[in-house]
C-alpha positions as CSV (number, residue, x, y, z in Angstrom):
1,M,0.0,0.0,0.0
2,Q,1.3,3.5,-0.9
3,F,-0.1,6.3,1.1
4,E,0.6,10.0,0.5
5,L,-0.6,13.4,1.2
6,I,-0.4,15.9,-1.9
7,P,-0.9,19.5,-1.2
8,I,-4.2,20.8,-2.9
9,P,-3.3,23.7,-5.0
10,E,-4.6,27.3,-4.8
11,D,-6.1,26.7,-8.3
12,T,-7.7,23.3,-8.1
13,S,-8.7,23.1,-11.8
14,V,-5.9,20.6,-12.6
15,F,-6.9,18.5,-9.4
16,R,-10.7,18.6,-10.5
17,L,-9.8,17.0,-13.9
18,K,-7.8,14.1,-12.2
19,F,-10.0,13.4,-9.1
20,T,-13.6,13.8,-10.2
21,S,-15.4,11.9,-7.3
22,E,-18.2,13.9,-5.5
23,H,-15.9,13.8,-2.3
24,C,-13.3,15.4,-4.1
25,R,-15.5,17.9,-5.9
26,N,-17.0,18.8,-2.4
27,L,-13.3,19.0,-0.9
28,F,-12.0,21.3,-3.8
29,D,-15.0,23.6,-3.5
30,M,-14.2,24.0,0.3
31,W,-10.7,24.8,-0.3
32,D,-11.6,27.4,-3.0
33,T,-13.4,29.2,-0.6
34,Y,-11.1,28.6,2.3
35,Y,-8.0,29.8,0.3
36,K,-9.8,33.1,-0.6
37,A,-10.6,33.6,3.0
38,I,-7.1,32.8,4.6
39,G,-4.9,32.8,1.5
40,Y,-2.5,30.1,0.5
41,H,0.6,29.6,2.4
42,A,2.4,26.5,1.7
43,P,2.9,24.0,3.4
44,W,0.1,25.2,5.8
45,V,-2.6,24.2,3.3
46,G,-5.2,21.4,2.7
47,Y,-3.8,17.9,1.3
48,L,-5.4,15.1,-0.5
49,A,-4.9,11.8,0.9
50,L,-4.4,9.0,-1.6
51,K,-4.0,5.2,-1.1
52,D,-2.6,3.5,-4.0
53,G,-3.3,6.6,-6.0
54,V,-7.2,6.5,-5.0
55,P,-8.5,9.6,-3.2
56,V,-9.5,8.1,0.6
57,G,-9.7,11.4,2.7
58,S,-8.1,14.6,3.5
59,G,-5.9,16.4,6.0
60,A,-5.1,20.0,6.6
61,F,-3.4,22.7,8.8
62,T,-6.2,25.0,9.7
63,G,-3.9,28.1,8.8
64,R,-0.4,29.3,9.3
65,P,1.3,28.9,12.9
66,V,0.2,31.4,15.2
67,D,2.5,32.1,18.4
68,G,4.3,29.1,17.8
69,E,1.3,26.6,17.2
70,V,-0.2,25.1,14.4
71,E,-3.6,23.3,14.2
72,V,-4.2,19.8,12.2
73,S,-7.5,18.5,11.0
74,Y,-8.0,15.1,9.3
75,W,-10.8,12.7,7.8
76,A,-11.4,9.9,5.8
77,F,-14.1,9.9,3.1
78,Q,-16.9,7.9,4.6
79,E,-16.5,4.7,2.6
80,F,-12.9,4.5,3.9
81,E,-13.5,5.0,7.5
82,G,-12.4,2.3,9.9
83,Q,-9.2,1.6,8.0
84,G,-6.7,3.6,9.9
85,L,-6.6,6.2,7.5
86,G,-7.2,9.2,9.7
87,T,-4.3,7.8,11.8
88,D,-2.2,7.9,8.8
89,I,-3.2,11.4,7.7
90,C,-2.8,12.9,11.1
91,K,0.7,11.3,11.6
92,E,1.9,12.7,8.1
93,L,0.6,16.2,9.2
94,V,2.5,16.2,12.4
95,R,5.7,14.9,10.4
96,L,5.1,17.9,7.7
97,A,4.7,20.5,10.5
98,L,7.7,19.3,12.5
99,L,9.7,19.0,9.3
100,H,9.2,22.6,8.6
101,D,9.7,23.8,12.2
102,P,10.8,21.3,14.9
103,K,9.8,23.8,17.6
104,L,6.2,24.0,16.5
105,K,3.4,23.1,19.0
106,V,1.1,20.7,16.9
107,F,-2.4,20.5,18.4
108,A,-6.0,19.3,17.3
109,K,-9.5,20.0,18.6
110,T,-12.5,17.4,18.7
111,M,-16.0,17.3,19.9
112,P,-16.0,17.1,23.7
113,Q,-16.6,13.4,23.9
114,E,-14.6,10.2,23.2
115,N,-15.0,9.3,19.6
116,A,-12.9,8.0,16.7
117,S,-10.9,11.3,16.6
118,T,-9.8,11.2,20.2
119,N,-8.5,7.6,19.6
120,I,-6.5,8.7,16.4
121,L,-4.9,11.7,18.3
122,R,-3.9,9.3,21.2
123,K,-2.5,7.0,18.8
124,N,-0.4,9.8,17.4
125,G,1.0,10.9,20.7
126,F,-1.5,13.8,21.5
127,E,-2.6,14.4,25.0
128,Y,-5.7,16.2,26.1
129,A,-5.0,19.7,27.1
130,G,-8.5,21.2,28.3
131,E,-11.7,22.8,26.9
132,V,-11.5,25.5,24.5
133,E,-13.9,27.2,22.3
134,D,-13.9,26.8,18.5
135,H,-15.7,28.8,16.1
136,E,-17.1,25.7,14.1
137,I,-18.1,23.4,16.7
138,G,-18.4,25.5,19.8
139,K,-17.1,24.0,23.1
140,A,-14.1,21.5,22.1
141,W,-11.4,19.7,23.5
142,K,-7.8,20.7,22.7
143,W,-5.2,18.0,22.2
144,V,-1.5,18.8,22.1
145,Y,1.1,16.6,20.3
146,R,3.9,15.5,22.6
147,P,6.5,13.4,21.1
């Protein structure tokens, strides 16, 4: 199995020709909007997750690092859930962040309950760091990577 994350470019038109699933179209629509709002600042962008060349999910940095911290987000497309892909995507995002700046504090937020995402974070060396407010989900749990 070959797993890789490839950056979603600022101009998604070429990706749209190559990756035509509904999941990918929705993902590219989201990133077109998001890049317009926050800008395109590689490597702090969205990524398409591929397994043997097939799109299986996505990962992202939610923006550039702020005050020495960067947030990661990850998900597998519904038909690929439960295969460990979220764990792989999260692991690769942490690797990319620390490769770019080893001093960064990498964090993630989850719904304030035990779920698949909290398991993924624990498997990747994250520890619960308390409750925070999130602009999308409201009350959330913050997780910090501790190698």
